[in-house]
C-alpha positions as CSV (number, residue, x, y, z in Angstrom):
1,M,-74.9,10.5,49.9
2,A,-78.0,8.5,50.7
3,W,-78.8,6.5,47.5
4,T,-82.2,4.9,47.1
5,I,-82.8,1.9,44.9
6,H,-85.9,1.3,42.7
7,L,-86.7,-1.7,40.6
8,K,-88.3,-1.5,37.3
9,E,-91.4,-3.7,37.4
10,S,-90.0,-6.3,35.0
11,V,-87.0,-6.9,37.2
12,I,-89.1,-8.9,39.7
13,E,-89.8,-11.4,36.9
14,D,-86.1,-11.4,35.9
15,L,-85.2,-12.3,39.5
16,R,-88.0,-15.0,39.8
17,W,-86.6,-16.8,36.8
18,F,-83.5,-17.6,38.9
19,G,-85.6,-19.2,41.6
20,R,-86.5,-17.8,45.1
21,K,-83.1,-18.4,46.7
22,D,-80.8,-17.2,43.9
23,G,-83.1,-14.3,43.1
24,R,-83.1,-13.0,46.6
25,M,-79.3,-13.4,46.9
26,L,-78.8,-11.5,43.6
27,L,-81.1,-8.6,44.8
28,T,-79.5,-8.4,48.2
29,E,-76.0,-8.4,46.8
30,A,-76.9,-5.8,44.1
31,E,-78.5,-3.5,46.7
32,R,-75.5,-3.8,49.0
33,R,-73.0,-2.9,46.3
34,L,-75.1,-0.2,44.7
35,L,-76.0,1.6,48.0
36,A,-72.3,2.0,48.7
37,D,-71.6,4.0,45.5
38,P,-73.2,3.2,42.2
39,Q,-71.0,5.6,40.2
40,T,-67.6,4.2,41.1
41,D,-65.8,2.4,38.3
42,T,-64.4,-0.9,39.4
43,R,-63.7,-4.3,37.8
44,N,-67.3,-5.3,38.5
45,L,-69.0,-1.9,38.2
46,K,-68.7,0.0,35.0
47,A,-70.4,2.4,32.6
48,L,-71.8,1.0,29.4
49,R,-71.5,2.4,26.0
50,P,-74.5,4.5,25.1
51,N,-77.6,2.3,24.6
52,P,-81.3,2.6,25.1
53,V,-81.5,0.2,28.0
54,A,-79.1,1.3,30.8
55,Q,-76.2,3.5,31.7
56,R,-74.2,1.1,33.9
57,E,-73.6,-2.6,34.6
58,L,-72.8,-4.5,37.9
59,R,-71.3,-7.9,37.6
60,L,-72.1,-10.4,40.3
61,M,-70.5,-13.7,41.0
62,G,-68.8,-13.7,37.6
63,K,-71.8,-14.6,35.5
64,F,-74.7,-12.4,36.6
65,R,-75.4,-8.9,35.3
66,V,-77.5,-6.1,36.8
67,L,-78.1,-3.2,34.4
68,F,-79.1,0.1,36.0
69,N,-79.5,3.8,35.6
70,V,-78.3,6.5,38.0
71,D,-79.9,9.9,38.7
72,E,-77.4,12.0,40.5
73,D,-79.8,14.9,41.2
74,T,-82.3,12.7,43.2
75,E,-79.6,10.2,44.3
76,E,-81.7,7.3,42.9
77,V,-80.6,4.1,41.2
78,T,-83.1,2.2,39.0
79,I,-82.4,-1.4,38.3
80,V,-83.8,-2.1,34.8
81,L,-82.7,-5.7,34.1
82,V,-81.1,-8.7,35.7
83,G,-79.6,-11.5,33.6
84,E,-77.0,-14.1,33.2
85,K,-73.9,-13.8,30.9
86,R,-73.0,-16.9,28.9
87,G,-70.2,-16.3,26.5
88,D,-71.0,-13.2,24.5
89,S,-74.7,-13.4,25.2
90,L,-76.8,-11.9,28.0
91,L,-79.7,-14.2,28.9
92,V,-82.8,-12.6,30.5
93,R,-85.4,-15.1,31.7
94,G,-83.6,-17.7,29.5
95,E,-83.9,-15.7,26.3
96,E,-81.0,-13.9,24.6
97,F,-81.2,-10.2,25.1
98,A,-79.3,-8.0,22.6
99,E,-80.9,-4.6,23.0
100,H,-78.0,-3.2,25.1
101,H,-75.4,-3.7,22.3
102,E,-74.9,-0.6,20.3
103,S,-73.5,-2.6,17.4
104,D,-76.8,-4.4,17.0
105,S,-78.7,-1.3,15.9
106,A,-81.2,-1.9,13.1
107,E,-80.4,1.4,11.4
């Protein structure tokens, strides 16, 4: 399979928040791992519970998270968010992000 990777427009800002060096390193490593096989379940690559943000999560260097969607038909991966995990919180651009937790629904 020849996967292609796309970035949601907001991901550029997510990466810039980490600084030029770290942002590039995160993107390079995410692309390397996701091009290999974005659907394999490993310790650092897993499916998320159903949520409105993303289907899957990639863990990088222990504390960074890349949330993404996979389209098997077109063999495309779309990165939708990059953040940093601190405790039980996911921080995106320094702000807590909770939309990916199904238990936080406002229903």
